[in-house]
FIKEMAR-109684 format. One record per residue: y negated, x negated, z negated of N, C-alpha, C in turn. Coordinates in pm, whole numbers, plus 50000, padded with zeros to 5 digits. Layout:
residues N
Y X Z Y X Z Y X Z;
...
***
This chain:
residues 356
31132 26230 10900 31126 26385 10937 31239 26447 10842;
31158 26535 10761 31266 26639 10669 31331 26743 10720;
31477 26715 10698 31578 26781 10790 31545 26967 10755;
31580 27074 10845 31552 27159 10865 31717 27243 10882;
31645 27391 10795 31830 27435 10792 31739 27623 10814;
31819 27682 10841 31840 27846 10885 31916 27879 10801;
31758 27913 10698 31808 27980 10581 31823 28143 10584;
31820 28213 10678 31799 28324 10688 31797 28408 10832;
31882 28541 10869 31806 28565 10989 31854 28686 10988;
31800 28752 11106 31823 28904 11111 31797 28993 11275;
31905 29058 11287 31866 29107 11414 31915 29282 11418;
31752 29329 11469 31787 29460 11527 31799 29436 11667;
31924 29553 11735 31940 29516 11882 31989 29667 11933;
32026 29671 12067 32106 29740 12119 32256 29790 12033;
32281 29685 11957 32410 29694 11901 32419 29741 11746;
32287 29758 11718 32252 29835 11573 32137 29776 11505;
32123 29857 11394 31994 29813 11328 32003 29690 11220;
32107 29622 11253 32170 29509 11165 32243 29415 11223;
32254 29286 11183 32388 29232 11236 32524 29227 11192;
32570 29298 11061 32665 29371 11039 32696 29442 11168;
32618 29537 11196 32626 29658 11271 32669 29623 11390;
32618 29505 11454 32604 29430 11592 32777 29369 11569;
32830 29281 11456 32943 29243 11478 33062 29346 11490;
33020 29438 11421 33146 29524 11457 33136 29611 11559;
33036 29628 11643 32979 29677 11765 33059 29595 11896;
33041 29435 11862 33130 29332 11922 33222 29328 11923;
33295 29337 11800 33448 29372 11765 33499 29461 11829;
33446 29592 11868 33491 29714 11925 33511 29707 12062;
33374 29614 12098 33371 29632 12238 33305 29688 12312;
33193 29737 12203 33106 29823 12254 32961 29755 12281;
32899 29833 12377 32785 29755 12452 32696 29859 12516;
32580 29957 12426 32537 30054 12435 32457 30046 12573;
32444 30108 12678 32318 30078 12781 32275 30235 12763;
32148 30246 12808 32063 30352 12832 32036 30365 12970;
31978 30462 13039 31893 30472 13191 31776 30511 13149;
31656 30369 13215 31554 30427 13216 31503 30484 13372;
31427 30590 13386 31354 30584 13506 31211 30581 13509;
31218 30521 13664 31088 30472 13699 31028 30564 13781;
30911 30590 13810 30836 30631 13941 30886 30603 14068;
30926 30705 14125 30998 30650 14272 31129 30673 14292;
31172 30786 14164 31330 30825 14158 31431 30697 14123;
31408 30550 14054 31513 30450 14089 31530 30471 13933;
31643 30454 13900 31693 30439 13766 31749 30281 13710;
31760 30245 13603 31763 30106 13567 31834 30130 13428;
31970 30019 13394 32015 30018 13272 31939 29907 13175;
31954 29987 13034 31832 29930 12937 31876 29914 12796;
31923 29797 12733 31974 29798 12612 31861 29816 12510;
31860 29961 12468 31713 30019 12398 31824 29962 12224;
31733 29979 12169 31741 30035 11978 31747 30152 12006;
31813 30247 11883 31818 30361 11865 31694 30392 11784;
31675 30470 11721 31561 30517 11599 31456 30565 11714;
31481 30607 11805 31318 30688 11926 31245 30757 11796;
31091 30681 11841 30980 30758 11815 30909 30786 11887;
30844 30934 11885 30766 30880 11975 30606 30858 11953;
30573 30778 11838 30485 30704 11790 30517 30574 11789;
30460 30464 11886 30543 30362 11946 30513 30266 11796;
30368 30283 11781 30378 30164 11673 30440 30192 11546;
30439 30324 11506 30529 30364 11399 30676 30351 11384;
30718 30336 11465 30868 30230 11520 30876 30103 11508;
30745 30053 11582 30756 29922 11603 30725 29851 11414;
30671 29928 11358 30662 29844 11207 30751 29864 11146;
30813 29975 11155 30980 30023 11130 31048 29897 11105;
31080 29866 11245 31162 29794 11315 31110 29606 11271;
31024 29603 11272 30971 29482 11206 30976 29471 11056;
30964 29580 10973 31035 29571 10869 31144 29541 10791;
31215 29633 10867 31337 29601 10858 31417 29463 10899;
31372 29407 11012 31396 29276 11067 31372 29149 10954;
31252 29164 10892 31259 29097 10780 31285 29129 10630;
31321 29253 10617 31384 29293 10515 31541 29202 10516;
31597 29198 10620 31742 29182 10664 31782 29003 10614;
31664 28966 10662 31647 28812 10658 31613 28743 10516;
31562 28840 10434 31552 28811 10270 31433 28733 10290;
31298 28795 10334 31214 28749 10308 31067 28771 10253;
31102 28938 10156 31033 28977 10082 30956 28873 09987;
30991 28798 09961 30946 28684 09856 30899 28523 09931;
30892 28577 10049 30843 28430 10119 30706 28505 10246;
30642 28581 10189 30534 28606 10267 30408 28525 10261;
30405 28445 10204 30315 28318 10231 30358 28211 10297;
30459 28181 10367 30523 28090 10450 30428 28120 10617;
30414 28005 10677 30360 28044 10865 30449 28109 10888;
30414 28249 11024 30486 28297 11054 30467 28341 11171;
30515 28285 11311 30539 28281 11431 30574 28392 11487;
30482 28459 11559 30529 28609 11634 30539 28589 11749;
30654 28582 11801 30680 28553 11943 30691 28651 11999;
30674 28674 12141 30665 28805 12228 30622 28776 12367;
30688 28828 12454 30563 28840 12617 30544 29008 12646;
30550 29090 12578 30519 29177 12633 30404 29305 12505;
30367 29241 12369 30321 29250 12300 30296 29389 12256;
30220 29495 12293 30214 29639 12242 30206 29728 12335;
30246 29663 12474 30171 29715 12599 30278 29874 12609;
30421 29878 12513 30446 30004 12540 30355 30154 12465;
30317 30109 12377 30181 30140 12258 30086 30192 12416;
30002 30104 12443 29929 30159 12570 29948 30252 12636;
30084 30232 12721 30125 30293 12837 30142 30449 12749;
30153 30504 12630 30196 30606 12564 30043 30653 12511;
29947 30561 12555 29783 30618 12511 29785 30609 12362;
29860 30526 12290 29835 30500 12147 29738 30385 12132;
29681 30322 12216 29662 30239 12241 29557 30146 12334;
29488 30018 12317 29392 30011 12434 29414 29827 12431;
29405 29798 12552 29426 29642 12586 29320 29585 12490;
29398 29484 12388 29335 29380 12339 29305 29282 12335;
29277 29153 12292 29324 29001 12296 29461 28989 12223;
29516 28839 12262 29648 28853 12276 29684 28834 12089;
29573 28776 12023 29632 28751 11924 29639 28887 11826;
29529 28959 11874 29565 29106 11779 29699 29174 11739;
29801 29130 11853 29907 29191 11826 29989 29121 11684;
29906 28974 11698 30049 28921 11562 29930 29004 11434;
29811 28966 11437 29737 29035 11372 29771 29150 11287;
29788 29254 11370 29884 29359 11315 29979 29368 11317;
30098 29314 11350 30259 29280 11252 30232 29215 11146;
30118 29124 11094 30109 29070 10970 30048 29170 10873;
29970 29276 10909 29916 29385 10888 30025 29437 10809;
30101 29522 10888 30234 29556 10908 30293 29501 10731;
30344 29381 10768 30436 29323 10652 30355 29260 10542;
30202 29246 10525 30103 29252 10402 30175 29095 10387;
30153 29018 10535 30193 28883 10519 30082 28753 10485;
30071 28706 10363 29955 28597 10345 29939 28461 10398;
30041 28411 10453 30079 28289 10513 30006 28274 10662;
29963 28183 10700 29916 28188 10859 29996 28238 10922;
29935 28290 11041 30037 28344 11121 29985 28313 11276;
30108 28223 11379 30079 28214 11489 30129 28300 11586;
30070 28308 11760 30113 28414 11812 30185 28282 11954;
30301 28307 11977 30387 28219 12030 30421 28322 12194;
30345 28373 12257 30374 28405 12416 30388 28322 12545;
30537 28286 12594 30548 28192 12690 30645 28245 12784;
30640 28390 12791 30778 28498 12873 30922 28455 12777;
30991 28415 12855 31117 28428 12785 31174 28321 12710;
31079 28249 12675 31113 28122 12625 31045 28153 12483;
30969 28217 12435 30863 28220 12306 30916 28212 12186;
31019 28254 12165 31068 28240 12041 31152 28081 12019;
31194 28089 12117 31269 27942 12128 31131 27856 12078;
31055 27830 12174 30936 27768 12157 30872 27754 11968;
30869 27880 11966 30858 27882 11812 30920 27819 11736;
31058 27820 11736 31158 27755 11656 31153 27620 11660;
31133 27569 11771 31088 27437 11767 30927 27379 11703;
30811 27504 11703 30729 27468 11667 30747 27480 11474;
30814 27591 11450 30833 27564 11320 30917 27435 11246;
31007 27411 11303 31087 27265 11322 30989 27144 11288;
30896 27138 11379 30806 27030 11357 30729 27085 11214;
30692 27160 11204 30598 27186 11096 30644 27124 10979;
30769 27211 10978 30826 27173 10818 30882 27076 10816;
30946 26981 10966 31012 26830 10927 30871 26741 10891;
30758 26792 10932 30658 26667 10918 30629 26680 10767;
30639 26790 10707 30597 26799 10575 30509 26851 10507;
30420 26960 10641 30317 27059 10617 30392 27166 10581;
30475 27202 10565 30558 27331 10516 30689 27329 10429;
30735 27380 10338 30885 27401 10319 30938 27509 10371;
30864 27605 10445 30960 27753 10494 30873 27787 10619;
30892 27866 10752 30860 27912 10801 30921 28016 10879;
30876 28108 10915 30919 28198 10987 30932 28225 11115;
31010 28273 11186 31002 28283 11350 31046 28459 11368;
30936 28556 11422 31006 28657 11471 30973 28695 11573;
31097 28726 11646 31070 28773 11779 31097 28885 11776;
30975 28968 11900 30951 29138 11886 30917 29150 12053;
31033 29247 12077 31038 29250 12240 31108 29425 12228;
30986 29500 12245 30983 29649 12245 30998 29720 12363;
31061 29840 12371 31065 29886 12497 30927 29916 12546;
30906 29893 12695 30765 29935 12782 30803 29966 12926;
30765 30015 12983 30797 30059 13128 30741 29950 13223;
30639 29887 13184 30572 29777 13255 30653 29630 13249;
30725 29586 13175 30829 29523 13199 30921 29518 13287;
30986 29668 13290 31116 29661 13354 31020 29709 13514;
30960 29755 13520 30867 29780 13673 30900 29645 13729;
30822 29516 13624 30789 29429 13725 30938 29358 13752;
31059 29349 13666 31180 29319 13736 31232 29360 13824;
31253 29510 13860 31243 29586 13918 31176 29537 14097;
31040 29551 14035 30983 29523 14182 31028 29363 14221;
31086 29284 14198 31082 29115 14215 31278 29162 14263;
31313 29262 14256 31453 29322 14288 31573 29202 14202;
31540 29208 14093 31617 29137 13988 31712 29219 13889;
31695 29324 13863 31751 29389 13771 31919 29464 13872;
31975 29479 13765 32090 29490 13814 32126 29670 13843;
32160 29748 13939 32159 29897 13898 32284 29944 13798;
32390 29868 13775 32510 29857 13678 32471 29816 13563;
32605 29734 13558 32656 29643 13415 32600 29519 13436;
32521 29431 13334 32497 29291 13365 32665 29196 13366;
32655 29104 13472 32748 29049 13478 32753 28883 13447;
32696 28828 13363 32685 28688 13343 32809 28617 13401;
32795 28516 13516 32900 28365 13536 32977 28485 13650;
32971 28615 13674 33077 28682 13727 33066 28724 13865;
33190 28722 13926 33229 28689 14103 33110 28811 14156;
33082 28898 14093 32958 28976 14187 32864 29047 14117;
32801 28982 14012 32713 28977 13983 32574 28992 14050;
32485 29100 14010 32421 29135 14097 32253 29162 14016;
32280 29106 13897 32135 29082 13828 32124 29129 13709;
32018 29132 13632 32047 29103 13492 31954 29262 13416;
32001 29278 13333 31947 29395 13246 31867 29384 13133;
31777 29454 13116 31656 29422 12996 31704 29464 12868;
31655 29439 12744 31698 29516 12629 31537 29506 12519;
31576 29530 12423 31480 29533 12355 31547 29456 12197;
31486 29437 12120 31514 29317 12011 31420 29278 11930;
31437 29283 11796 31369 29242 11662 31435 29123 11627;
31428 29000 11567 31476 28934 11524 31410 28823 11439;
31431 28823 11279 31388 28665 11228 31499 28636 11156;
31390 28455 11163 31489 28361 11150 31381 28275 11047;
31459 28264 10942 31354 28170 10779 31440 28022 10829;
31354 27955 10845 31351 27792 10863 31343 27749 10728;
31417 27648 10648 31380 27601 10511 31391 27466 10551;
31311 27378 10420 31401 27258 10415 31494 27233 10280;
31544 27364 10228 31637 27385 10175 31748 27364 10197;
31860 27279 10168 32023 27293 10296 32050 27432 10301;
32115 27473 10392 32215 27564 10411 32272 27556 10502;
32378 27604 10560 32517 27576 10683 32460 27560 10769;
32315 27594 10809 32268 27575 10959 32193 27509 10957;
32221 27358 11006 32123 27253 11016 32052 27252 11147;
31949 27301 11174 31847 27261 11318 31817 27118 11322;
31885 27111 11439 31870 26952 11439 31741 26883 11529;
31684 26996 11638 31606 26956 11732 31616 27035 11832;
31574 26957 11957 31559 27037 12059 31432 26988 12161;
31441 27062 12274 31356 27014 12370 31273 27118 12417;
31143 27092 12497 31090 27195 12572 31025 27122 12694;
31032 27162 12842 30994 27130 12944 30938 27250 13022;
30844 27242 13079 30791 27302 13156 30776 27263 13280;
30868 27316 13412 30881 27248 13550 30849 27389 13624;
30710 27383 13672 30681 27514 13723 30674 27534 13895;
30786 27439 13929 30803 27419 14090 30910 27569 14138;
30965 27608 14046 31019 27743 14090 30961 27858 13980;
30872 27939 13989 30789 28000 13863 30898 28148 13821;
30994 28157 13869 31065 28274 13858 31226 28231 13842;
31239 28102 13846 31391 28057 13809 31419 27904 13742;
31530 27895 13737 31573 27726 13659 31597 27620 13764;
31525 27529 13746 31590 27384 13801 31674 27342 13796;
31791 27273 13861 31912 27223 13804 31871 27106 13749;
31782 27010 13798 31761 26889 13740 31663 26897 13641;
31598 27014 13607 31510 27025 13473 31616 27043 13364;
31693 27165 13427 31793 27173 13301 31895 27038 13279;
31917 26965 13369 31958 26826 13282 31898 26746 13186;
31748 26782 13254 31650 26645 13200 31656 26712 13036;
31623 26885 13048 31636 26933 12867 31711 26915 12803;
31846 26893 12830 31963 26827 12767 31961 26710 12719;
31939 26620 12835 31895 26517 12758 31810 26467 12679;
31712 26506 12692 31587 26519 12602 31635 26556 12466;
31728 26681 12462 31746 26750 12345 31856 26655 12246;
31945 26599 12333 32039 26514 12276 31965 26436 12234;
31906 26324 12266 31823 26222 12220 31713 26307 12116;
31670 26336 12107 31570 26391 12009 31657 26420 11847;
31811 26428 11865 31907 26433 11745 31976 26347 11692;
31933 26209 11826 32039 26108 11821 32177 26154 11861;
32221 26230 11941 32359 26293 11994 32421 26238 12131;
32541 26246 12138 32587 26233 12268 32623 26340 12356;
32622 26362 12440 32650 26466 12524 32802 26526 12494;
32925 26459 12432 33023 26470 12374 33055 26496 12248;
32941 26509 12185 32876 26603 12050 32931 26737 12050;
32869 26799 12158 32837 26952 12202 32964 26986 12184;
32968 27081 12125 33146 27146 12133 33143 27290 12179;
32979 27355 12211 32971 27491 12250 32808 27501 12320;
32796 27524 12422 32663 27560 12494 32660 27710 12523;
32533 27777 12397 32513 27917 12394 32427 27897 12570;
32464 27990 12708 32394 28004 12804 32236 28097 12792;
32141 28066 12894 32077 28160 12937 32146 28261 13017;
32238 28222 13084 32309 28302 13187 32294 28486 13174;
32236 28560 13252 32202 28688 13241 32271 28765 13369;
32313 28699 13457 32364 28765 13579 32298 28715 13718;
32217 28685 13705 32148 28658 13802 32260 28566 13885;
32241 28586 14030 32315 28536 14130 32284 28390 14140;
32132 28380 14144 32105 28228 14152 32119 28161 14084;
32005 28175 13933 31985 28125 13838 32087 28089 13748;
32225 28164 13701 32339 28117 13672 32420 27994 13733;
32397 28030 13870 32425 27869 13930 32302 27733 13924;
32195 27774 13888 32134 27670 13866 32144 27575 13733;
32138 27747 13665 32182 27660 13505 32338 27600 13511;
32427 27628 13571 32533 27524 13543 32537 27415 13580;
32481 27402 13704 32483 27305 13807 32386 27192 13705;
32271 27252 13665 32206 27126 13548 32286 27098 13442;
32354 27178 13408 32440 27129 13249 32582 27037 13325;
32620 27084 13428 32739 26997 13474 32662 26804 13465;
32576 26828 13552 32495 26715 13532 32509 26632 13403;
32464 26713 13311 32435 26654 13191 32569 26643 13081;
32677 26739 13098 32798 26727 13067 32917 26731 13129;
33009 26581 13102 33154 26581 13176 33225 26579 13098;
33317 26631 13052 33292 26793 13122 33206 26884 13030;
33246 26981 13070 33132 27088 13012 33228 27126 12903;
33145 27143 12798 33215 27197 12689 33233 27372 12684;
33281 27441 12578 33311 27570 12598 33145 27631 12600;
33172 27759 12714 33058 27809 12700 33047 27989 12636;
32905 28044 12592 32901 28158 12582 32772 28234 12606;
32755 28312 12650 32661 28379 12650 32665 28544 12611;
32547 28584 12565 32527 28710 12480 32471 28833 12555;
32413 28788 12680 32302 28882 12713 32400 29021 12769;
32527 29040 12799 32587 29105 12837 32613 29199 12760;
32602 29145 12589 32562 29233 12494 32483 29322 12438;
32352 29247 12449 32243 29277 12398 32122 29312 12528;
32181 29223 12644 32057 29237 12737 31963 29151 12731;
31881 29072 12841 31790 29015 12840 31639 29045 12730;
31672 28977 12661 31573 29065 12556 31403 28962 12575;
31355 28906 12663 31271 28810 12678 31220 28724 12601;
31092 28752 12556 31070 28672 12429 31138 28642 12328;
31204 28775 12295 31280 28753 12138 31401 28675 12171;
31466 28641 12289 31590 28590 12306 31634 28492 12186;
31550 28380 12232 31599 28302 12157 31599 28314 12028;
31539 28368 11937 31516 28370 11798 31677 28497 11772;
31703 28615 11863 31821 28737 11870 31918 28650 11882;
31970 28556 11981 32074 28519 12032 32140 28401 11914;
32008 28323 11870 32105 28207 11770 32132 28324 11621;
32068 28408 11628 32065 28521 11505 32239 28556 11521;
32238 28596 11657 32390 28724 11687 32493 28621 11708;
32443 28478 11743 32569 28335 11758 32600 28270 11649;
32511 28263 11545 32523 28216 11420 32627 28329 11346;
32613 28394 11342 32686 28551 11268 32819 28562 11358;
32828 28584 11444 32953 28575 11533 33040 28434 11494;
32971 28312 11481 33103 28170 11425 33128 28224 11311;
32991 28275 11225 33042 28245 11100 33161 28355 11053;
33181 28479 11105 33280 28626 11098 33369 28618 11194;
33382 28510 11277 33498 28456 11379 33505 28630 11504;
33390 28637 11507 33418 28751 11597 33334 28698 11744;
33409 28758 11832 33337 28703 11961 33334 28800 12087;
33234 28736 12133 33170 28856 12277 33303 28863 12348;
33323 29005 12422 33421 29010 12547 33357 29016 12667;
33452 28940 12751 33406 28950 12874 33535 29011 12948;
33466 29137 13017 33552 29264 13096 33545 29260 13229;
33525 29174 13285 33509 29132 13420 33570 28995 13493;
33557 28981 13610 33629 28843 13647 33534 28790 13695;
33520 28629 13633 33426 28494 13676 33442 28450 13831;
33323 28422 13844 33282 28376 13941 33389 28225 13980;
33438 28231 14074 33552 28078 14022 33458 27957 14093;
33360 28004 14234 33308 27864 14262 33189 27796 14202;
33184 27852 14061 33108 27807 13928 33158 27714 13877;
33310 27684 13871 33404 27624 13815 33347 27591 13695;
33335 27703 13649 33297 27735 13478 33339 27840 13441;
33397 27879 13252 33438 27973 13231 33349 27988 13110;
33362 28116 13061 33309 28164 12910 33460 28175 12829;
33388 28125 12686 33517 28085 12606 33545 28261 12555;
33710 28296 12557 33744 28371 12588 33763 28455 12368;
33786 28336 12333 33772 28335 12164 33688 28219 12091;
33634 28216 11969 33600 28146 11930 33651 27992 11918;
33569 27941 11983 33618 27737 11946 33625 27694 11828;
33740 27615 11813 33754 27559 11705 33713 27459 11655;
33632 27419 11536 33630 27310 11533 33486 27252 11578;
33372 27350 11604 33254 27317 11676 33167 27299 11560;
33126 27189 11590 32998 27086 11462 32894 27133 11525;
32867 27107 11670 32718 27088 11697 32714 27188 11826;
32578 27274 11822 32626 27359 11944 32475 27373 11972;
32459 27369 12124 32313 27363 12242 32282 27518 12277;
32189 27555 12237 32176 27670 12285 32055 27677 12322;
32015 27711 12466 31894 27699 12611 31878 27866 12620;
31731 27887 12640 31664 27967 12704 31568 27932 12816;
31590 27997 12946 31521 27934 13072 31399 28053 13097;
31282 28031 13138 31229 28113 13141 31118 28147 13247;
31047 28279 13306 30941 28268 13391 30846 28125 13334;
30806 28093 13450 30704 27999 13444 30730 27801 13452;
30876 27852 13416 30930 27700 13452 30974 27669 13280;
30993 27721 13215 30991 27705 13068 31166 27689 13052;
31206 27552 13007 31334 27515 13003 31327 27454 12836;
31406 27558 12788 31406 27531 12619 31515 27555 12559;
31537 27423 12488 31717 27415 12421 31679 27347 12253;
31783 27385 12201 31746 27365 12043 31914 27342 12002;
31933 27217 11949 32067 27198 11927 32095 27227 11750;
32184 27275 11736 32235 27349 11546 32327 27270 11512;
32389 27236 11418 32469 27145 11345 32523 27269 11246;
32667 27278 11256 32717 27365 11127 32791 27248 11026;
32740 27237 10903 32747 27152 10813 32874 27193 10737;
32917 27308 10758 33088 27361 10709 33153 27262 10799;
33133 27237 10932 33249 27144 11005 33217 27041 10966;
33071 26975 10926 33079 26813 10903 33180 26764 10777;
33166 26888 10660 33237 26839 10568 33427 26883 10580;
33398 26969 10654 33574 26988 10677 33659 26862 10738;
***
């Protein structure tokens, strides 16, 4: 297998129009939340991107093109493109600017916006969509079928997703507090993120990962499967649990799922390495979350900027969040856990740490 590297990245999120703005917002402790009103008189917090536009498709095209540009992909549009989403263009349909189509039509439309000439693949598997796309792109390059591939996570505002999570009583009425002592639910957000994967060496080496589907609990993580996910990811990379210096959690503030995730991780890692979650900063961006959080985390580590935790953590979890960037981290495990039983993780290596 050929080695695969993260060669470029981008993020448009509630923290700003690019990664530089996102880092500045995290450094300042700013976490923008809007309020979305649903029929029936309920309001829910939402991590929305600025730049409102009454034309959903025009806004979506602008944000997608901006993400591709920030990732430096203007000359790489012949590479395989993986479009990862869980909500497609439902926002446009809600606004009366479109109609229901087959799933592939959205990915084809994105390719037209970008003038993409390479093959285009759609990945839609709920919250793990873009992380599964990363694993697919990794396999494509590793097997020698391509030298480059692009993962584009797209999750944009729509009331359908918010209404569904609200109906399941999974949303917080206030602020998400992952691992918090009084956590009471998640807050959704929108993001567009691009990851350029390549066989050409770069700082971040994508070692491998694992994807396990266990539908015994269709809306939650299963601790034993979280453990299995970690063990498979480590084995695929030829690593031991003690090699992992940082874990980027799924943790979004769910009273039950935060517990299940940590229970599974504790069985795979003894002791647990430092932990970090990014959903208190950008919200849960569903299908885009894997790409969005990898882009943001690697940028934070490079810039020595770290997310603030301004709420008390739950002592019963027996695990805390790192208050600052851990020193000398070489290997990072990043996971996303999703509806339908998706348990997905990737392992990244900081090659700068290898040479220091």
